[in-house]
MDTraj code that builds the backbone (N, CA, C; nanometers):
import mdtraj as md
import numpy as np

residues = "MET LYS ILE ASN TYR PHE LEU LEU LEU LEU ALA PRO MET ALA LEU LEU ALA SER GLY GLY GLU SER GLY GLY SER THR ASP ILE PHE PRO ARG ALA VAL ASN PHE LEU ILE PHE ALA ALA ILE MET TYR TYR TYR VAL ALA ASP ALA ALA LYS GLN TRP TYR VAL GLY ARG LYS ASN GLU ILE ALA THR LYS LEU ASP SER ILE GLN VAL LYS LEU LYS GLU SER ASN SER LYS LYS GLU THR ALA LEU ALA LYS VAL GLU GLU ALA LYS ALA ASN ALA ARG VAL ILE VAL GLU THR ALA LYS LYS GLU ALA LEU LEU LEU ALA ASP LYS VAL ALA GLN ASP ALA ASP VAL GLU ILE GLU SER LEU SER ARG ALA PHE GLU ASP ARG VAL SER ILE GLU ARG ARG LYS MET GLN ARG ALA ILE VAL CYS GLU VAL LEU ASP GLU MET PHE LYS GLU GLY SER ILE SER LEU ASP ASN ASP GLU ILE VAL LYS ILE VAL ASN LYS LYS VAL ALA".split()
xyz = np.array([
    [0.0819, -0.1183, 0.0000],
    [0.0000, 0.0000, 0.0000],
    [0.0866, 0.1251, 0.0000],
    [0.1958, 0.1198, 0.0749],
    [0.2852, 0.2344, 0.0810],
    [0.3520, 0.2571, -0.0545],
    [0.3771, 0.1500, -0.1256],
    [0.4408, 0.1613, -0.2567],
    [0.3472, 0.2306, -0.3538],
    [0.2179, 0.2013, -0.3444],
    [0.1215, 0.2666, -0.4339],
    [0.1188, 0.4180, -0.4095],
    [0.1193, 0.4596, -0.2841],
    [0.1215, 0.6037, -0.2528],
    [0.2498, 0.6686, -0.3037],
    [0.3582, 0.5987, -0.2874],
    [0.4858, 0.6524, -0.3314],
    [0.4878, 0.6707, -0.4826],
    [0.4363, 0.5698, -0.5564],
    [0.4310, 0.5794, -0.7018],
    [0.3340, 0.6891, -0.7458],
    [0.2253, 0.7061, -0.6726],
    [0.1288, 0.8112, -0.7041],
    [0.1916, 0.9493, -0.6861],
    [0.2754, 0.9638, -0.5876],
    [0.3435, 1.0910, -0.5654],
    [0.4535, 1.1154, -0.6689],
    [0.5185, 1.0096, -0.7170],
    [0.6260, 1.0239, -0.8147],
    [0.5737, 1.0420, -0.9568],
    [0.4526, 0.9987, -0.9858],
    [0.3984, 1.0063, -1.1210],
    [0.3923, 1.1496, -1.1730],
    [0.3406, 1.2498, -1.0987],
    [0.3393, 1.3857, -1.1533],
    [0.4791, 1.4393, -1.1781],
    [0.5738, 1.3990, -1.0970],
    [0.7093, 1.4471, -1.1185],
    [0.7637, 1.3936, -1.2499],
    [0.7377, 1.2681, -1.2804],
    [0.7868, 1.2085, -1.4037],
    [0.7159, 1.2675, -1.5231],
    [0.5862, 1.2955, -1.5100],
    [0.5111, 1.3488, -1.6226],
    [0.5446, 1.4955, -1.6499],
    [0.5705, 1.5689, -1.5486],
    [0.5950, 1.7117, -1.5656],
    [0.7431, 1.7458, -1.5758],
    [0.8278, 1.6473, -1.5674],
    [0.9713, 1.6738, -1.5726],
    [1.0094, 1.7136, -1.7129],
    [1.0983, 1.8061, -1.7216],
    [1.1445, 1.8488, -1.8526],
    [1.2953, 1.8514, -1.8503],
    [1.3522, 1.8774, -1.9645],
    [1.4966, 1.8785, -1.9754],
    [1.5580, 1.9996, -1.9069],
    [1.4823, 2.0994, -1.8758],
    [1.5348, 2.2154, -1.8064],
    [1.5734, 2.3254, -1.9025],
    [1.5684, 2.3068, -2.0335],
    [1.6049, 2.4119, -2.1265],
    [1.4958, 2.5165, -2.1356],
    [1.3741, 2.4657, -2.1351],
    [1.2644, 2.5630, -2.1486],
    [1.1728, 2.5497, -2.0307],
    [1.1095, 2.6496, -2.0017],
    [1.0195, 2.6475, -1.8885],
    [0.8786, 2.6164, -1.9317],
    [0.8575, 2.5845, -2.0619],
    [0.7230, 2.5627, -2.1129],
    [0.6754, 2.4210, -2.0930],
    [0.5575, 2.3957, -2.1409],
    [0.4963, 2.2635, -2.1252],
    [0.5486, 2.1668, -2.2316],
    [0.5302, 2.0398, -2.2078],
    [0.5734, 1.9361, -2.3020],
    [0.4552, 1.8889, -2.3843],
    [0.4825, 1.8260, -2.4961],
    [0.3757, 1.7782, -2.5842],
    [0.3563, 1.6271, -2.5726],
    [0.3721, 1.5739, -2.4558],
    [0.3601, 1.4292, -2.4365],
    [0.2172, 1.3808, -2.4545],
    [0.1193, 1.4591, -2.4101],
    [-0.0196, 1.4140, -2.4231],
    [-0.0641, 1.4122, -2.5682],
    [-0.0389, 1.5143, -2.6501],
    [-0.0794, 1.5074, -2.7911],
    [-0.0067, 1.3958, -2.8656],
    [0.1187, 1.3731, -2.8316],
    [0.1917, 1.2640, -2.8975],
    [0.1327, 1.1291, -2.8584],
    [0.0950, 1.1119, -2.7360],
    [0.0335, 0.9866, -2.6910],
    [-0.0993, 0.9651, -2.7609],
    [-0.1797, 1.0737, -2.7746],
    [-0.3087, 1.0623, -2.8434],
    [-0.2855, 1.0285, -2.9900],
    [-0.1896, 1.0953, -3.0541],
    [-0.1590, 1.0652, -3.1942],
    [-0.1145, 0.9189, -3.2109],
    [-0.0335, 0.8721, -3.1179],
    [0.0103, 0.7322, -3.1255],
    [-0.1073, 0.6367, -3.1121],
    [-0.1994, 0.6672, -3.0206],
    [-0.3166, 0.5807, -3.0033],
    [-0.4029, 0.5818, -3.1287],
    [-0.4194, 0.6981, -3.1916],
    [-0.4963, 0.7056, -3.3166],
    [-0.4256, 0.6242, -3.4255],
    [-0.2934, 0.6390, -3.4352],
    [-0.2164, 0.5631, -3.5343],
    [-0.2303, 0.4130, -3.5114],
    [-0.2214, 0.3713, -3.3855],
    [-0.2341, 0.2291, -3.3528],
    [-0.3731, 0.1787, -3.3870],
    [-0.4774, 0.2592, -3.3628],
    [-0.6139, 0.2183, -3.3949],
    [-0.6317, 0.2037, -3.5448],
    [-0.5797, 0.3001, -3.6245],
    [-0.5904, 0.2921, -3.7706],
    [-0.5151, 0.1690, -3.8224],
    [-0.3967, 0.1462, -3.7705],
    [-0.3189, 0.0283, -3.8123],
    [-0.3941, -0.1003, -3.7778],
    [-0.4526, -0.1031, -3.6613],
    [-0.5300, -0.2202, -3.6217],
    [-0.6475, -0.2394, -3.7162],
    [-0.7143, -0.1305, -3.7542],
    [-0.8314, -0.1365, -3.8410],
    [-0.7938, -0.1955, -3.9768],
    [-0.6805, -0.1542, -4.0336],
    [-0.6418, -0.2010, -4.1660],
    [-0.5641, -0.3335, -4.1636],
    [-0.4888, -0.3566, -4.0627],
    [-0.3991, -0.4713, -4.0607],
    [-0.4548, -0.5886, -3.9809],
    [-0.5485, -0.5685, -3.8939],
    [-0.5950, -0.6740, -3.8035],
    [-0.6514, -0.7925, -3.8794],
    [-0.7390, -0.7690, -3.9795],
    [-0.7982, -0.8815, -4.0531],
    [-0.6917, -0.9588, -4.1301],
    [-0.6028, -0.8867, -4.1961],
    [-0.4961, -0.9539, -4.2707],
    [-0.4060, -1.0329, -4.1760],
    [-0.3751, -0.9741, -4.0624],
    [-0.2904, -1.0432, -3.9648],
    [-0.3610, -1.1662, -3.9103],
    [-0.4913, -1.1531, -3.8836],
    [-0.5669, -1.2689, -3.8340],
    [-0.5722, -1.3781, -3.9398],
    [-0.5968, -1.3392, -4.0663],
    [-0.6025, -1.4383, -4.1737],
    [-0.4664, -1.5061, -4.1914],
    [-0.3605, -1.4268, -4.1892],
    [-0.2276, -1.4852, -4.2008],
    [-0.2011, -1.5812, -4.0855],
    [-0.2383, -1.5396, -3.9649],
    [-0.2181, -1.6227, -3.8462],
    [-0.2978, -1.7520, -3.8567],
    [-0.4262, -1.7413, -3.8947],
    [-0.5105, -1.8608, -3.9070],
    [-0.4570, -1.9506, -4.0180],
    [-0.4178, -1.8893, -4.1314],
    [-0.3613, -1.9684, -4.2412],
    [-0.2345, -2.0400, -4.2004],
    [-0.1478, -1.9695, -4.1332],
    [-0.0224, -2.0295, -4.0880],
    [-0.0497, -2.1418, -3.9891],
    [-0.1457, -2.1170, -3.8992],
    [-0.1826, -2.2189, -3.8003],
    [-0.2371, -2.3428, -3.8706],
    [-0.3238, -2.3230, -3.9710],
    [-0.3798, -2.4362, -4.0457],
    [-0.2710, -2.5092, -4.1248],
    [-0.1789, -2.4327, -4.1825],
    [-0.0688, -2.4931, -4.2573],
    [0.0174, -2.5793, -4.1663],
    [0.0476, -2.5282, -4.0498],
    [0.1274, -2.6048, -3.9529],
    [0.0511, -2.7286, -3.9080],
    [-0.0802, -2.7141, -3.8851],
    [-0.1613, -2.8292, -3.8435],
    [-0.1646, -2.9345, -3.9540],
    [-0.1769, -2.8899, -4.0804],
    [-0.1788, -2.9837, -4.1928],
    [-0.0453, -3.0572, -4.2036],
    [0.0643, -2.9824, -4.1915],
    [0.1958, -3.0458, -4.1970],
    [0.2139, -3.1437, -4.0820],
    [0.1673, -3.1052, -3.9653],
    [0.1772, -3.1937, -3.8495],
    [0.0968, -3.3211, -3.8724],
    [-0.0240, -3.3063, -3.9274],
    [-0.1063, -3.4242, -3.9559],
    [-0.0384, -3.5145, -4.0585],
    [0.0175, -3.4537, -4.1642],
    [0.0845, -3.5358, -4.2656],
    [0.2077, -3.6045, -4.2074],
    [0.2779, -3.5348, -4.1202],
    [0.3946, -3.5961, -4.0559],
    [0.3517, -3.7109, -3.9657],
    [0.2414, -3.6925, -3.8943],
    [0.1923, -3.8003, -3.8080],
    [0.1478, -3.9200, -3.8910],
    [0.0840, -3.8944, -4.0066],
    [0.0436, -4.0045, -4.0944],
    [0.1676, -4.0787, -4.1444],
    [0.2691, -4.0017, -4.1863],
    [0.3929, -4.0649, -4.2322],
    [0.4593, -4.1428, -4.1199],
    [0.4540, -4.0887, -3.9999],
    [0.5123, -4.1575, -3.8848],
    [0.4399, -4.2890, -3.8587],
    [0.3073, -4.2852, -3.8646],
    [0.2307, -4.4085, -3.8446],
    [0.2614, -4.5096, -3.9542],
    [0.2713, -4.4614, -4.0798],
    [0.3041, -4.5513, -4.1901],
    [0.4427, -4.6115, -4.1716],
    [0.5376, -4.5282, -4.1330],
    [0.6728, -4.5799, -4.1133],
    [0.6778, -4.6770, -3.9960],
    [0.6004, -4.6498, -3.8914],
    [0.5953, -4.7442, -3.7788],
    [0.5340, -4.8762, -3.8217],
    [0.4276, -4.8696, -3.9029],
    [0.3661, -4.9945, -3.9490],
    [0.4615, -5.0691, -4.0418],
    [0.5332, -4.9951, -4.1280],
    [0.6319, -5.0600, -4.2146],
    [0.7442, -5.1208, -4.1320],
    [0.7831, -5.0503, -4.0268],
    [0.8879, -5.1025, -3.9388],
    [0.8416, -5.2319, -3.8737],
    [0.7171, -5.2329, -3.8266],
    [0.6637, -5.3535, -3.7625],
    [0.6578, -5.4694, -3.8620],
    [0.6110, -5.4412, -3.9840],
    [0.6057, -5.5486, -4.0839],
    [0.7465, -5.5952, -4.1198],
    [0.8409, -5.5009, -4.1277],
    [0.9789, -5.5396, -4.1574],
    [1.0364, -5.6252, -4.0444],
    [1.0087, -5.5874, -3.9210],
    [1.0563, -5.6677, -3.8076],
    [0.9925, -5.8057, -3.8079],
    [0.8637, -5.8108, -3.8424],
    [0.7964, -5.9408, -3.8505],
    [0.8592, -6.0255, -3.9604],
    [0.8905, -5.9626, -4.0741],
    [0.9540, -6.0365, -4.1831],
    [1.0933, -6.0832, -4.1430],
    [1.1646, -6.0000, -4.0678],
    [1.2978, -6.0391, -4.0216],
    [1.2880, -6.1604, -3.9288],
    [1.1930, -6.1564, -3.8377],
    [1.1744, -6.2707, -3.7469],
    [1.1360, -6.3962, -3.8254],
    [1.0483, -6.3784, -3.9235],
    [1.0071, -6.4916, -4.0069],
    [1.1269, -6.5455, -4.0848],
    [1.2093, -6.4547, -4.1368],
    [1.3286, -6.4967, -4.2103],
    [1.4263, -6.5700, -4.1185],
    [1.4403, -6.5217, -3.9946],
    [1.5281, -6.5903, -3.8990],
    [1.4765, -6.7309, -3.8702],
    [1.3443, -6.7423, -3.8521],
    [1.2856, -6.8738, -3.8262],
    [1.3070, -6.9652, -3.9464],
    [1.2846, -6.9117, -4.0663],
    [1.3062, -6.9914, -4.1872],
    [1.4524, -7.0316, -4.2000],
    [1.5419, -6.9420, -4.1657],
    [1.6849, -6.9728, -4.1725],
    [1.7200, -7.0853, -4.0752],
    [1.6635, -7.0787, -3.9550],
    [1.6885, -7.1868, -3.8580],
    [1.6382, -7.3202, -3.9116],
    [1.5181, -7.3184, -3.9697],
    [1.4611, -7.4418, -4.0246],
    [1.5479, -7.4931, -4.1386],
    [1.5933, -7.4025, -4.2244],
    [1.6768, -7.4430, -4.3375],
    [1.8092, -7.5008, -4.2882],
    [1.8677, -7.4389, -4.1864],
    [1.9943, -7.4897, -4.1325],
    [1.9740, -7.6289, -4.0725],
    [1.8668, -7.6465, -3.9975],
    [1.8389, -7.7782, -3.9393],
    [1.8172, -7.8815, -4.0488],
    [1.7412, -7.8447, -4.1511],
    [1.7159, -7.9363, -4.2621],
    [1.8461, -7.9701, -4.3337],
    [1.9306, -7.8706, -4.3536],
    [2.0590, -7.8940, -4.4206],
    [2.1469, -7.9883, -4.3386],
    [2.1469, -7.9704, -4.2057],
    [2.2251, -8.0608, -4.1203],
    [2.1728, -8.2035, -4.1305],
    [2.0400, -8.2185, -4.1264],
    [1.9815, -8.3522, -4.1383],
    [2.0146, -8.4138, -4.2737],
    [2.0035, -8.3330, -4.3802],
    [2.0357, -8.3840, -4.5131],
    [2.1829, -8.4227, -4.5226],
    [2.2701, -8.3442, -4.4605],
    [2.4130, -8.3758, -4.4622],
    [2.4390, -8.5087, -4.3913],
    [2.3732, -8.5293, -4.2775],
    [2.3889, -8.6566, -4.2065],
    [2.3366, -8.7727, -4.2900],
    [2.2200, -8.7529, -4.3513],
    [2.1633, -8.8588, -4.4352],
    [2.2541, -8.8889, -4.5541],
    [2.3077, -8.7842, -4.6171],
    [2.3977, -8.8058, -4.7304],
    [2.5261, -8.8757, -4.6862],
    [2.5780, -8.8380, -4.5697],
    [2.6988, -8.9031, -4.5189],
    [2.6721, -9.0513, -4.4923],
    [2.5574, -9.0817, -4.4319],
    [2.5214, -9.2218, -4.4080],
    [2.5059, -9.2969, -4.5394],
    [2.4423, -9.2336, -4.6366],
    [2.4204, -9.2985, -4.7659],
    [2.5536, -9.3238, -4.8354],
    [2.6441, -9.2257, -4.8308],
    [2.7757, -9.2435, -4.8925],
    [2.8516, -9.3559, -4.8221],
    [2.8432, -9.3600, -4.6902],
    [2.9113, -9.4666, -4.6153],
    [2.8531, -9.6030, -4.6513],
    [2.7209, -9.6122, -4.6606],
    [2.6578, -9.7388, -4.6984],
    [2.6967, -9.7787, -4.8402],
    [2.6949, -9.6814, -4.9319],
    [2.7342, -9.7108, -5.0699],
    [2.8794, -9.7572, -5.0762],
    [2.9658, -9.6928, -4.9966],
    [3.1066, -9.7331, -4.9937],
    [3.1208, -9.8745, -4.9385],
    [3.0467, -9.9073, -4.8331],
    [3.0512, -10.0429, -4.7771],
    [3.0039, -10.1456, -4.8793],
    [2.8947, -10.1127, -4.9486],
    [2.8425, -10.2043, -5.0507],
    [2.9447, -10.2212, -5.1626],
    [3.0072, -10.1126, -5.2041],
    [3.1075, -10.1182, -5.3112],
    [3.2283, -10.2008, -5.2676],
    [3.2720, -10.1798, -5.1430],
    [3.3858, -10.2574, -5.0915],
    [3.3509, -10.4053, -5.0862],
    [3.2326, -10.4358, -5.0389],
    [3.1888, -10.5758, -5.0326],
    [3.1821, -10.6362, -5.1726],
    [3.1297, -10.5580, -5.2657],
    [3.1193, -10.6058, -5.4037],
    [3.2579, -10.6301, -5.4631],
    [3.3510, -10.5372, -5.4409],
    [3.4876, -10.5548, -5.4910],
    [3.5558, -10.6749, -5.4251],
    [3.5291, -10.6935, -5.2967],
    [3.5872, -10.8078, -5.2254],
    [3.5369, -10.9393, -5.2845],
    [3.4041, -10.9453, -5.3096],
    [3.3485, -11.0677, -5.3699],
    [3.4052, -11.0901, -5.5100],
    [3.4168, -10.9802, -5.5861],
    [3.4710, -10.9930, -5.7214],
    [3.6155, -11.0429, -5.7161],
    [3.6929, -10.9926, -5.6194],
    [3.8311, -11.0375, -5.6044],
    [3.8366, -11.1861, -5.5700],
    [3.7538, -11.2274, -5.4749],
    [3.7511, -11.3691, -5.4366],
    [3.7089, -11.4567, -5.5540],
    [3.6114, -11.4093, -5.6317],
    [3.5682, -11.4856, -5.7493],
    [3.6824, -11.4973, -5.8504],
    [3.7553, -11.3886, -5.8720],
    [3.8672, -11.3920, -5.9668],
    [3.9762, -11.4883, -5.9181],
    [4.0009, -11.4814, -5.7865],
    [4.1028, -11.5708, -5.7304],
    [4.0617, -11.7163, -5.7511],
    [3.9347, -11.7463, -5.7249],
    [3.8897, -11.8857, -5.7428],
    [3.8945, -11.9254, -5.8904],
    [3.8608, -11.8327, -5.9808],
    [3.8671, -11.8632, -6.1243],
    [4.0120, -11.8879, -6.1661],
    [4.1028, -11.8037, -6.1184],
    [4.2444, -11.8209, -6.1519],
    [4.2977, -11.9536, -6.0961],
    [4.2534, -11.9927, -5.9785],
    [4.2964, -12.1213, -5.9209],
    [4.2499, -12.2368, -6.0087],
    [4.1230, -12.2280, -6.0506],
    [4.0713, -12.3351, -6.1378],
    [4.1489, -12.3404, -6.2693],
    [4.1808, -12.2219, -6.3246],
    [4.2582, -12.2192, -6.4490],
    [4.3948, -12.2828, -6.4280],
    [4.4575, -12.2496, -6.3147],
    [4.5883, -12.3069, -6.2850],
    [4.5785, -12.4581, -6.2674],
    [4.4733, -12.5035, -6.1990],
    [4.4551, -12.6473, -6.1787],
    [4.4372, -12.7173, -6.3130],
    [4.3575, -12.6580, -6.4008],
    [4.3357, -12.7185, -6.5335],
    [4.4666, -12.7215, -6.6128],
    [4.5401, -12.6096, -6.6043],
    [4.6666, -12.6042, -6.6777],
    [4.7634, -12.7102, -6.6258],
    [4.7689, -12.7269, -6.4958],
    [4.8584, -12.8263, -6.4360],
    [4.8144, -12.9666, -6.4745],
    [4.6829, -12.9894, -6.4691],
    [4.6314, -13.1227, -6.5050],
    [4.6629, -13.1515, -6.6513],
    [4.6426, -13.0517, -6.7366],
    [4.6720, -13.0700, -6.8790],
    [4.8210, -13.0974, -6.8999],
    [4.9034, -13.0246, -6.8287],
    [5.0475, -13.0418, -6.8405],
    [5.0892, -13.1815, -6.7966],
    [5.0354, -13.2276, -6.6859],
    [5.0684, -13.3603, -6.6335],
    [5.0221, -13.4674, -6.7315],
    [4.9007, -13.4490, -6.7808],
    [4.8483, -13.5489, -6.8737],
    [4.9287, -13.5501, -7.0034],
    [4.9660, -13.4314, -7.0501],
    [5.0460, -13.4248, -7.1724],
    [5.1805, -13.4947, -7.1519],
    [5.2423, -13.4761, -7.0390],
    [5.3699, -13.5415, -7.0092],
    [5.3530, -13.6928, -7.0072],
    [5.2463, -13.7349, -6.9483],
    [5.2243, -13.8787, -6.9355],
    [5.1958, -13.9409, -7.0712],
    [5.1195, -13.8697, -7.1500],
    [5.0855, -13.9285, -7.2791],
    [5.2019, -13.9203, -7.3768],
    [5.2871, -13.8217, -7.3626],
    [5.4012, -13.8089, -7.4503],
    [5.5040, -13.9178, -7.4197],
    [5.5217, -13.9493, -7.2989],
    [5.6192, -14.0495, -7.2610],
    [5.5664, -14.1881, -7.2979],
    [5.4454, -14.2116, -7.2823],
    [5.3791, -14.3345, -7.3238],
    [5.4389, -14.4619, -7.2673],
    [5.5605, -14.4632, -7.2344],
    [5.6230, -14.5835, -7.1850],
    [5.5816, -14.6152, -7.0434],
    [5.5355, -14.5170, -6.9750],
    [5.4962, -14.5391, -6.8374],
    [5.3535, -14.5842, -6.8405],
    [5.3287, -14.6910, -6.7832],
    [5.1922, -14.7388, -6.7757],
    [5.1450, -14.7256, -6.6325],
    [5.0498, -14.6499, -6.6188],
    [4.9994, -14.6237, -6.4850],
    [4.8516, -14.6552, -6.4835],
    [4.8109, -14.7002, -6.3734],
    [4.6662, -14.7213, -6.3619],
    [4.6008, -14.5943, -6.3066],
    [4.4744, -14.5943, -6.2972],
    [4.3977, -14.4739, -6.2586],
    [4.4336, -14.4256, -6.1179],
    [4.4552, -14.5149, -6.0265],
    [4.4882, -14.4720, -5.8903],
    [4.6205, -14.3959, -5.8869],
    [4.7152, -14.4423, -5.9614],
    [4.8440, -14.3751, -5.9634],
    [4.8332, -14.2386, -6.0310],
    [4.7536, -14.2306, -6.1359],
    [4.7354, -14.1026, -6.2063],
    [4.6706, -14.0005, -6.1129],
    [4.5714, -14.0457, -6.0376],
    [4.5032, -13.9550, -5.9443],
    [4.6006, -13.9090, -5.8364],
    [4.6843, -13.9955, -5.7876],
    [4.7816, -13.9572, -5.6861],
    [4.8801, -13.8545, -5.7415],
    [4.9249, -13.8779, -5.8629],
    [5.0203, -13.7853, -5.9241],
    [4.9560, -13.6479, -5.9442],
    [4.8335, -13.6501, -5.9939],
    [4.7623, -13.5234, -6.0173],
    [4.7413, -13.4507, -5.8844],
    [4.7031, -13.5220, -5.7828],
    [4.6822, -13.4588, -5.6513],
    [4.8122, -13.3991, -5.5973],
    [4.9245, -13.4660, -5.6205],
    [5.0513, -13.4118, -5.5752],
    [5.0837, -13.2828, -5.6487],
    [5.0596, -13.2813, -5.7775],
    [5.0893, -13.1620, -5.8561],
    [4.9980, -13.0451, -5.8177],
    [4.8733, -13.0774, -5.7968],
    [4.7755, -12.9727, -5.7652],
    [4.7987, -12.9185, -5.6248],
    [4.8284, -13.0052, -5.5322],
    [4.8455, -12.9615, -5.3949],
    [4.9766, -12.8926, -5.3834],
])
top = md.Topology()
chain = top.add_chain()
for i, resn in enumerate(residues, 1):
    res = top.add_residue(resn, chain, resSeq=i)
    for name in ("N", "CA", "C"):
        top.add_atom(name, md.element.get_by_symbol(name[0]), res)
traj = md.Trajectory(xyz[None], top)
């Protein structure tokens, strides 16, 4: 309350103070009235344009904000679909890797079985060849023995002796 009284007492001093050059009155009141008239005229001519510009700018900003929000929602939905696709791709990759491992094991087993079958087949073929070669050798030896016996002719042998001789040669 004391401050209000103090300001009330100081107000006339501030309004009536002059530079001290002249002892006459100041033109502060006419200048203030002229300024108020100027401000009113400016408001009259510029207020509608300023309001329209303000409303237009506000609407433009709101439109841009809405479009940005729509783009943000679209990008978020695209991000979600991309993340879902990434997860799906990871799951598919895991399945493919598991399938590839199983196929590799199956192929390894199949190759091992085929190799065993091939080895067994080669072993049988070798044994068959060995037995065939033995028979050929036995026939050749028998033929040789018989040829010797028939060429000499002087030796007369009965069947038991011939069989013994052949068995000795073969064994």
